[in-house]
N, C-alpha and C positions, 0 to 999 in steps of 0.2 A: 504493500500500500504506500509506504514511504517512497519507494522508487518511482511509483506511478506519479506521486505528487511532485517530485523533483522534476521529472520529465515534463509534466504539464506546466510547471512554473517556468521552465526554460523555454517551452514553446510560446507561452504568453509573452515572455520577455522578448523573444525573437520577433513576434508580431508587432510589439510596441516599437522596437528599433526600426523595423521595416516601414512602419507607418510614418516615422519621423524622417526617413531618408527620402530625398527628392532629387530630381535631375531635370535639366532643360538642355535642349540641343538647338543651336542656331547656325546659320550659314553666313559666311562672309566672303565677298568677292572684291577685287580691287584692280585698279589700273587697266581697265578694259580699253580705254583710248578709242572709243567707238568713232569711226570716221565714215561719213556718208559719201564723200566725193573724192577723198584722197588729196585734199588741198594742202595738207602739211606733210603727209607721208606718201609712200609709194602706193600704187594701186593694189599691191598685194595686201597692204595693211587694211584696206577697205574690206576686202573679201574675208580676211582672217578675223578681224574684229567682229564682223557680222556673224560669221559661222560659229565662232567660239561663244558669243553671247547667246545665240539661238540654242545651241546644245546645252549650255549651262542652265538656261531657263527650263528646258525639258528635264534635265537631271534634277533640278531643285524640286520640281513638281512631283517627281517620283520619290525623292528622299523625304519630303514633307517636314522640313525643320519648323520650329515654332515661329521663327521669323528670319528674315534675311537682311543683311546690312551691306550696302555698296560703299566701300571705304575711300571713295574719291577717284578723280580722274576717270569718271564715267565716259567722258568724251575727250577727243584729242584736241580739236579746235573749238574754241568757245563761240558757239553761235546757236541760234534758235532751232535751225533745221536739225542739227546733230542731236540736241537733247530731246527734241520732240520725237525724232525717229527712234532714238534709243529707248524712249519710254513706250513706244509702240510694242517693243519686246517685253519690257518689264511689266506692262499692264496684264500680261498673261500669267503672271505668278499667282499661285493659289494660296499664298500666305501673306501676312503683313510684311512690308519691306520699307527700308529707310535709306536715305542718301546722306553721305558725308561730303562736304565740299573739298575738292582737291585743287592743286595749283593750275590744272588745265581747264577747269570747269567754268570759271567766271572771273573775269578781271576787266575792269571798265575801259582801260586804254586800248585793248586789242581784242575785244569780244563783248559779250553781254555782261551786264552788271550782276552782282550777286542777287540783288532784289529781283531782277527779271528772271534769272535762273530759278530762284526759289518760287517765284510766281508760277512759272511753267510746271515745275515739279509738284507743287502742292495742288495745283488745279487738276493734274492728271493722276495723282496718287492720293487716295483718300486717307492713307495712314500718315502722310507727311504733315507735320505742323506748319501752318501757313506762315510764310515769310520769316522763318526762324532758322538762322544758321547754327545757333547753339540751342539745343533743346533736350527734353526729357521724354522718354516713353517707358511704359511699364508693361512688360509681357505677362506678368502674373503678380500676385500679392506679395511675393518675397523679394522680387528683383526690380531694380531701377536701372535703366540704361540711359547713358548721357552721351550726347553727340557734341563734339567740339570742332570748330572751324579754325584751323591754323594757317589758312592761306592768305596771301597778300590781297589788299583791297583794290589797288589801282593797276599795277603792272604785274605780269606773271613773274614769279620767283620760285625757285626750287627749294628755298629755305622756308622752314616752318617757323611760326612765331605765335605764342600764346600770350596775349597781352596781360598786364596786371589786372585789368577789368575782368577778363575771362577767367583768370585764375581765382579771383575773388568770387565770381559767380559760381564757379565749380565748387569752391570751398563751402559756399552757402548751401548748394544742393546736397553735398555730402553730409553736411550737418543736419539739414532738414530730414534726410533719409538715413540717419545713423543706425536705424534698426532694420535696414534693408541691405541686401547684397547689391553691389554696384558694378556694372560693366561699362567701360568707357570706350567710345569709338572715335577715331580721329585719323586723318590722312598721314600726318607726319609723326613718326615714332620718337619717343623719348629715348629708348634704348634700341638703336638701329641694328639690323642683322649684320651689317658690315660697314666699314668706314667709307664715307663718301662726303668730302668736305663741302661740296656745293649743295648737298641735300640736308644738312644738319638743321636741327631746331636751334634757334637763337635763344640763348639763356635758359636752357632746360632746367637748370638748378632751382629756379624760382618755383617752377611747377612741381618738381620732385620734393622740394622742401615742404610745400603745402600738403602733398599727399602723405607725408610722414605723420601728420596729425590724425589720420584716419585709419581705421583697421578693417573697414568693410569693403574696400575695393578689391575685387577678385582679379580683374584683368583689364588691360588696355590693348585694344586691337588697332592695327595700323596697316598702311600700304606703303606707297611711294617709292620704295627701293626695288620693287619688282622681284624680290627674293624672299624666301621664307626664313623665319627666325623665331626662336622661342627662348626667352630668358626670364629669370626670376630675380627681382631686386631685393634689397635688404628688408623691405616691408612685407615680402612674400607676394607682391603683385606680379602676375604673369604678363609679360609683354610679348604679344603675338604679332609677327609680321607675316602677311599673306603675299604669296607670289602673284605676279601680274597674270590676269586671264589671257592676255595677249601672247604670253610665252607659249612655246611648243615643247611638250604637250600642255594644253590649257588645264589649269588646276584651280579649284577653289577649296576653302576650308569648311569643314563641319566641326563645330566646337561643342563639346558636351561638358557641362558643369554639374557635378554631384555635390549636394549639400544637405544639411539638416536644419531644423528649426532655429538652432542657436548659432549658425555659421556667421551671422552678421556681427557677432561679438569679436570674431577674429577670422577673417577670410582665408588665412593661411590653412585652415582646416578643410577647405573645400578641395575637391579633386577636379582638375581640368585636363581634358584630353582633346587633342587636335587631330583630325583625320583629313588627309589631303585627298580630295576627290578629283580624279582625272575625268575630264569631260569627254 
């Protein structure tokens, strides 16, 4: 009888632990550099960017992640035709999807403004917050996702920059959501996958110093370098770099995060796995 009671107790404990364990899987794509007419790159780039995007959309609809994030440089040349045609593909996605601004997407002096870009995107994507380059979305009750724009406002630049105002805004969002797990999405990585002086973030130490105040940030996902990377900083934050979908073979990432109800107290305890999906 005692043995039966012990086994039953263990079974109840297992059920309790299983009930607390949760997971979420999302997809991230980057640097598609979609080109409608090849005005900045070769004609091969036109066909490759269209083909890779088409098959990525097909793959995503089969994989069915909770949501998808496009991490910037959706288009190669900043103009209305490119982003509108790009979104004719993404409108076929069967899950929520969100855009991060990259350095190719919108810059006033040689393309459309950020305001115009965001107007087009939010009009065609019901999930995109209207006219917001920095914004928050919540895929479930446990997780808050934050999108940051590190691209230049006027002229295109390969350098990323997160202003004091943005860092202050992010600090406020992390404080407001201190009992949630936080995923951050941006085009320019704080910890890049390899050295590239012309692509670095300007003054990343200010951003990193602010992050050190918070324990609930699980990951920061970025693109820009066209190569994959995964590193963990002193805070336990995972920095994920996704390779360009324009590369051959084309690849995007499926990211799975496993957590429990108390993970927000210290996100180091979460488990993060990245699967590279070949299109």
